[in-house]
N, C-alpha and C positions, 0 to 999 in steps of 0.2 A: 767382825768386818759393817761397816755401818756410814752410811753418806752422810759426811760434813754438814751440807747443805749451799755450800762454797763455792761460788764460779769463776772459770777467770774464764773472758777473750783472747782469741788469738792474738789478737791486738797488741794484748797488755802483756801477758807472760807464751813463755816459749814451753813448753815440756822437756824432756829429758827421755832418752831412751836407752835403756837397758838391755843386752842380749839375751841374758834368761827370758826375758818376755815376749823380747820382738821374735824370737824365736824355738818358742814353746807349742805351737801350733804350725805344721807343715804350712809351705807359700799356697796364698792361692791358686790356681790354674790360669790359664792365661785367659778364657773365658770365662771366668769369673772375676779376674780383676777388670778386664774390658765392662763388665754388666755394672760391677759397682762405680768405676768409671764415670761410665755413662746416666748416672741416676746420681751421682752426687753432684756432676756438670747439668742437670737438668730443673735437681729439687734442695742443691743445695746440702750440705753436712748437717741435714736436722736431728741426727744422733748425738750427745758432747763424746767427745772421747774421755776414757776413765782416768787417771791418774790420783797416783796416791798422793799425803800431803807431802814429800818430797817432791812432787809435778814428776816424778816419773808413769810415762803409759803404761797402764794396764792392764788396758783393752781399748781398741781402735788403731791398731796401728796402719794399719793398708789405710784407711781413712784418712788421716792425720797427713802419712804420707802423699796421697795422696791434692789434695786440698794446699800442701806447699808447690806440689809441682805447678798447678794452677791459679799459684795465687788466692787461693780461697780461704774465707773467714770461715774459724769454728768456733766452737764454746769447749770447756775443760772443764769437766764434773769433780769434787775431789773426795776422794771416797778415804775411809780410816782401815787399817788392816794391821790387826796383831802383830804379821810379820810377815816375812818374802812368802814364803811356804800360804799362807791365808791369800794371802793376793795372786797368785802362782794358780793355786784351786780354783779362785771365783773365775778371774779370768775364761780355767781350762770348761767351767759350770755353764761359763757364760755362750762360748762359742759352740760345744759340740753339739750342742744340739741342730746347727743353723750347716755343719760340716758331714759329709756322708765318709767317716772316717772307719777305716776296716781295724780288727784285732791289732793286726803289726803297725800300724799306723799309731793308735792308743798306746799300745802298750809302751812303744818310744816316746812316747809323750810322756808317758808313768814315769821312765826311768827316768827323764829331765827333774822331776819333781825328786829323786832320792837323795843329791842329796842335803837338800831342806829336810827332808823327813827325820834323814837322820843327824840331823846338826837341833833335830826337835827333840827330837828323843834323849842326844846327850844331854841336851838343857834341861830335859825335865826328869832324868837322872840322879840330875845334881841339885836337886831341892834339898833343902836343907844343909847343903855346904862339906857332905860326907860323903855323900856316894856307896851308904848301906854299908861304910866301916863302924866298929867299935869305940865309943864315946872314951872320957878319960875312965869309964869306970865301969866299963866291960858290955853296955850294953847299946846295940844294933839301934842308929835311930828310926824310931817307931812311923815319921812321912816317911822315910824311902821305905820300908817295906810294902809298904801300900801300892806303891809303882810298880806293875809288870813289867816285865820287857815288850819291848817295846817287835810287834810281827811285821817288820817294814815291808815284804815281799805282801802280805797282808790287804797294807796299806796301800800298798803304791798301786794293785787290783782294784781296792774299793775308790782310789781317787779319779779310776777311768771307768768304774766299771766293767772289767772284767774280772771272773773267777781264776782264783789261787790259783788253778793249776794248769789255766792258760796264763798270768802271768810269770810262772814258774820256766814256761816252756819261752817266754820272749828273752827271757833274762838268761836261759844256758844256749839260747840263740847268738845273743848278742855278745855273750862271754865266750865263746868257743867257733861259730860259725864259720865257716871261711869265707870271704867276700863276696864272693857271686854267691850267694844262699844269701846275705842283706839282700845283696840288688833285686833277687828275684822275686823278693819280698816289697817290697819295694816300689817296683814295678806291678804285684798284683798278680805274681805266675803261678806263686805258689802261697795255699795257706800255710797257718800258724803253726799244724800238725804236723802238715808234709814236711815243715824248712825244718819243727824240731826231730822230725824222725830222719831224717835226712842227715844233720848236723850228730847225734844220735849215731850213727853207724859210724860216720866219719871220721868221729872218737880213737875207735874201734883199728883205726888203720894208722899206720907211723907217717910222722910229719909232712915228711918231702914224699907221702901219697896222695895227701889231701886234697889241693886244686886241682887231680887230674881227676880223681874220683868224683868231688864237686861237679865238675865242668860234665861229667859220664853221666849222675843220678840227674842233672835237668835241664841233660837233653832227653832221655828216659819221660822224667817227669813232661817235655813237652810232647812228647811225638804222643802219649797218653793222651793229654789235654785237642791234639788235633784229631785223633779218633774219636772222643766224645763227641768234638764237636761233630764230627762227619756222622756220626751214630744218630747225632740228636735232629741233623738236619733233613737224614732218613725218615725216620719217624716222624716228623713236621709233614713231609710231605707226602707221605702213605694218610698221614690223619686228611690231610686236606683232599686227596684226592676217594679217599674213601669216604668222607661226606658227600659231595661230587656224586658218588655211585650212588648211592641211598638216595640224594635230592630228585637225580635221574627215575630211578628205580621204582620208590614209589608215587612219583608223577605218572608215572607211565600207565597204575593200576587204575586209576581215577575213570571213570565213564563218567563225562560232564552230562551230566540232562536236569531238566529243574522240577523232574520226578525225584534224582537222586540226589539234588543239593535240598527238597523238602524233604528229606526221608534224614537229611542229616542234622538238620534245624531240628525236624521234631524229636529225631528219637533224642539230642543234646539234650533238650529240654533249653534251650534258645528263646531270653529276652528278647525282645527288640531293639534295645541297645546293642548284644552281644551280635545277634545276625548283622550291626548294621559296622558293628565291629570286626567281623571278621569279613566283610567284602571289604573293607581298607585292606587289611592283612593280604587277601586274596590279590588285590590289586597289586600290592607290596611285593609278594612273591613275584607273579609276573614280571614284575619291575626287576630280579634280581635272575629270572629265568632271560629276560630281552637283552639285560647290559650281556649275559656268557656271550648268547648269538651274537651282541655287537664285537666282541671282543676278538673271538672263532674267525670271524667276518676278518675284520680289519689287521687284526695282530698275528694272526696263526696259521688260517691259512695264505697259498699264494696270490698274490695278484690275478685277477682277471680266472681264477678258477672257475667260477660257476659264469658261461656265457651269455650271449645275448637272451636266448631262450632259456635260459633259467635250468639249460640242461647239463650236469655232469656225468652221465650216465647211470647210476645210482637213483638221484633223490631229483624231485623235479623239490626247485624253488621259488618261492612268492617272497617280495620284497617286504609285504605285510606277513605273510601268515609262517615266516619259514621254512622248515624241511617240509617234507611227506613221502610217504613211503608210495 
């Protein structure tokens, strides 16, 4: 791959669209598309559309589409690629870092490269024109002996940065899983490992039973996720409650007096700047407790809980001092 240095304006040349390139990556979400459109409308299409020497768009389909919709000018930069596979791999490498793609999405992209990887491997095996067959003297062409058999699965994995075992699972799912399992993976409701596990178990059943079994397996996984989500929320709430309890327990133990504050600063050998920082932190902490009191009074306790005399039966309440026994 190399940048030829040739550029065209959209007023001079029109690029061509190949579906293999246009469909290589997942479509932008509506939010992503709107953000890109807003940026182009405000700042113009400042990044060139990358095209090959035949003016097929390799990278920049979304930008080009938005510019055409709004009749905005754009620039095309011409790159030279050895073949379609190199162009597709370059587009993938360029875009992959900008997208938050999960393993399943990456695997599906890799599978789109499979025909080109296999075509290149076939071309490489044809070097010398004899495909490893003995020549008329009974000798095998030495150039073919140096060509190792292509490991397509490893190349697919490498093309998107996945492990070989993960790529194997994705290929098995793609070939054998019921459509419901693939849809669940598309929605992010299953991991590749779980999707492969379900697919492998379904393969042991008669074909006519697989769709029903897939639906049951997906429902079971959904229930597990919901339970895990509830447990996580219980755990989160417990941690917050414990933190607040500890904060109040520790603060109540403080006997605040000038003597005790001096003991603290002296025993900790605080320098003057550290004492000043401690004073700032103390006021920040006081602000936290003041905020807690305001939320309790304004949002949690019922309106009118404190009467005009500030007596609720158990506590005395002062607007400035707060609660007191």
